[in-house]
C-alpha positions as MATLAB code, in Angstrom:
seq = 'MHVTRTVTDHERTQRAEAIRFARNSVRLEGFTLSAEAEALNRRYINGEMTSREHTVALLALAKRSSKS';
ca = [
     -11.086    5.397  -12.426;
      -7.619    5.398  -11.882;
      -5.203    7.362  -12.915;
      -1.752    6.544  -13.054;
       1.007    9.021  -12.437;
       4.394    8.738  -14.014;
       6.599    7.275  -11.768;
      10.130    6.988  -12.243;
      11.662    3.572  -12.100;
      13.616    4.978   -9.288;
      10.864    5.941   -7.246;
       8.754    2.526   -8.142;
      11.951    0.779   -6.658;
      11.452    2.545   -3.775;
       7.918    2.600   -3.200;
       8.406   -1.027   -3.306;
      11.202   -1.264   -1.024;
       8.815    0.703    1.503;
       6.089   -1.770    1.086;
       8.121   -4.699    1.441;
       9.815   -3.253    4.662;
       5.946   -2.689    5.985;
       5.154   -6.010    5.181;
       7.865   -7.589    6.806;
       7.123   -5.492    9.785;
       3.296   -6.401    9.897;
       4.786  -10.231    9.658;
       7.639   -9.872   12.754;
       4.398   -8.870   14.477;
       2.372  -11.981   13.403;
      -0.058  -10.795   11.118;
      -0.573  -10.807    7.355;
      -2.045   -8.417    5.097;
      -5.298   -8.446    3.383;
      -5.691   -8.963   -0.492;
      -7.268   -5.896   -0.334;
      -4.489   -3.676    1.577;
      -1.744   -5.449   -1.167;
      -4.033   -4.663   -4.119;
      -3.753   -0.544   -2.493;
      -0.051   -1.341   -2.517;
       0.406   -2.412   -5.727;
      -1.666    0.645   -6.811;
       0.864    2.987   -4.744;
       3.971    1.109   -6.246;
       2.671    1.447   -9.986;
       2.049    5.350   -9.585;
      -2.275    4.873   -9.199;
      -1.990    6.601   -5.965;
       0.126    8.976   -3.790;
       1.848    8.668   -0.589;
      -1.293   10.375    1.083;
      -3.944    8.427   -0.761;
      -2.336    5.104   -0.335;
      -2.582    6.080    3.431;
      -5.766    7.264    3.752;
      -7.063    4.254    1.745;
      -5.296    1.736    4.196;
      -6.703    3.532    7.561;
     -10.069    3.318    5.435;
      -9.695   -0.378    5.426;
      -8.574   -0.942    8.775;
     -11.128    0.962   10.351;
     -13.707   -1.110    7.820;
     -11.998   -4.112    9.087;
     -11.917   -3.421   12.723;
     -15.928   -3.028   12.609;
     -16.720   -6.527   11.181;
];
């Protein structure tokens, strides 16, 4: 079950900008984010995850991806 927290328009904009910056940084290194990572990013931007939850989920995804 996804719980959407109320985030202001300003916070949503800040979150989206942070994700855009991170995505571009990854691209500069020659990589692209997976569809799963982008789905987590959307959930974070929309207020469904805290920053901590987002980080933990991305780290878990990276760990799973490195094992395959």
